[in-house]
Steps between C-alpha positions, in 0.01 A plus 500: 500500500619285791610699802724355774415677830761484766478604868820453690522499877817473711503116478216432262369540144125505412430478128219467245509455125195672348360482152382849429267399223244381758688598812512138615770361731706239317710408798593639842724400785722592784874455574558486874796514737744649254852472653361292786503124560177329377457733199248384237281593202132434493377525144125503414433465120132566405295191471769280645608379843755718689854398493728543806872513413736503799842633404796710619416855400781725606375833355227671286684437171488134576143518611388673176699249297322219659158665444575546135617142470164384653306718258666318205527154651359230259293335777358786706595808302248726317708650218754351253767758547579819678454684170125477566544742800444840344575722811564482875307715752657550842338608820711778652405616849633859501502753221542808724408823339682397184261248361127575481425230241639180370812530281721293261809414698829638370836512679417862600166399634645209695760724661227729614306208643817383687537849631169476683623189698529688826129571491414130468808316616316161536319509165700710251822300489326169411284682237814627342659151526206351307522772231879440451440115505246532214727739311781247519288195395278685247716786365290568196158490682359851609460545870239732672490625850164541673513699834294444812535869569407640158117496542534725805702764324174687423467587875496877563770652722253554786464119517862380443691760702615433850555764772879473475712797384448564125880482447498128604218430253700667219835338595391146599155451354332469846136480405207258466538264197246230567522134389281214360433748211445231236237334725320820574510598145358168374212469747401873480477480123293184534270660749444802284373273227264330745372826611399577139604858515785700331818439703553869501199538725572207735620507861628166609682378817706190442600281797799276426493291816749230562819427697588845364200740467426837346190709432476743210276779403444491118319810359438517134715197436804653680654435844453813710608346835619168639582362838853377451768770510865539432534127558245210520517520884259790524119490516285230671661238721577190301615140543831595659526879428393753758344741254472874602631581846601813686853553374614593848448138589807394289778663705326405830481127402864504355614616845272262704582193285857591429448492123711663226340632176512164332348332811218743519428466135473122543284537814245733314488291179524138634385495867204727517165524331228239572783253596623735764160584638373144503812303584341230283573539134518751211251277309151631536359149469692403817378813671133422421544142643669636812232769550221243460662304787494810722837645440444868583822624359436329168156666495655830586743477212218419257287789642787747466563404142139539393468828695799641328389402156159657578659815614684536168182439308324784686795729449525432130130547453547843655805570277311412183168670603319166500546146385328285233658166572714322747718209372651208691796312354816294571521201735297626799285734299392227258456217751421623841126532529512620860754777438293648219187498714678664791657765285162592348319497827438856604539646153128518451520882538695504177240307322664149541252210538687162496292196403604214728396230255688666210796545721520127568740445215875463440727574209263608223368825359180575699295797594462442881282806579120497506329582170384840631830589670601860406869403516581179313730250666694257286729204544742505201796263491817686402710415199823689517670272252239582231556869561879445452438293180259766358749780553778285349285421201415865449862603504627204296201404290576390147 
């Protein structure tokens, strides 16, 4: 089977075409600036040079149409016709309490997905737009939704409930959902295999660290707690997101800064985090350069981030009654040697012994702890697209 994996953002479409016989990527690419001046498609067929195709792309339907045209193009395409695409797998950010696993998309399912848009207003509408675009262009091809929140639906109530009135939980779904679920699921399953013990006996803490970051406690192969909450704003401070703060700060800042609800939401999501602390950048590479030149605020931002990640690791080790492995993944986790070292420093009491030489690596599966470390530490590049493709293949396999 050939699976077309689609990840729609508000003005972008990431895609991969995967051959499930050997799980190889046949082609991948990115549509950028949908509905904005300067839109283009960057198409990367396996074994060939990338192709950049500037074009007016007014909406997601047109973006998907141009991607499909690139896949079958006689010069840089990788299939002869769209009939070779057996199914489409879509990343969907929010599944609420409705979806605890991937599902075939029907009109009823799609209406339920649309109904969750108020929980993820930036992500859910473009996810739906991508699904509807594929339905329009590929009406006879099965579509599957794979939810970022689904992996975390195994959390117990003590972990996912907030201290708001129970009535509001029941009426409005105010609770912790967690995100990055496909990433946490992929790397935790991979780590369990590296540990060489039954997944049911494993206790793994996965650290998805990037511009958006979350940490998850995975016990027996199931998520039992995670740092992101009702929205992806909760948890550690991130590139531009403030992370967990005293909720009483919100009305005080709204008054002091003369912000309405939308303005406060923008402030917390777009102006805070390591950008707001450093005043330099939301990119950790820029922060490290600035810190190396003596910028104390940049150093503070880095120190705060590492401290908060470490604090979650300690908390989750306690929640699971111990930990067998810690996993670093995503852009910062996979590539930032200094961040991994700083997070692990001070965790020796848990049995963590990082090996500086092994840690001097980027972007490939590596055990970066010492051989005699009681708690293994791994670098495992994430592969969310493969998780989506596997679930799609399972539900649509011929």
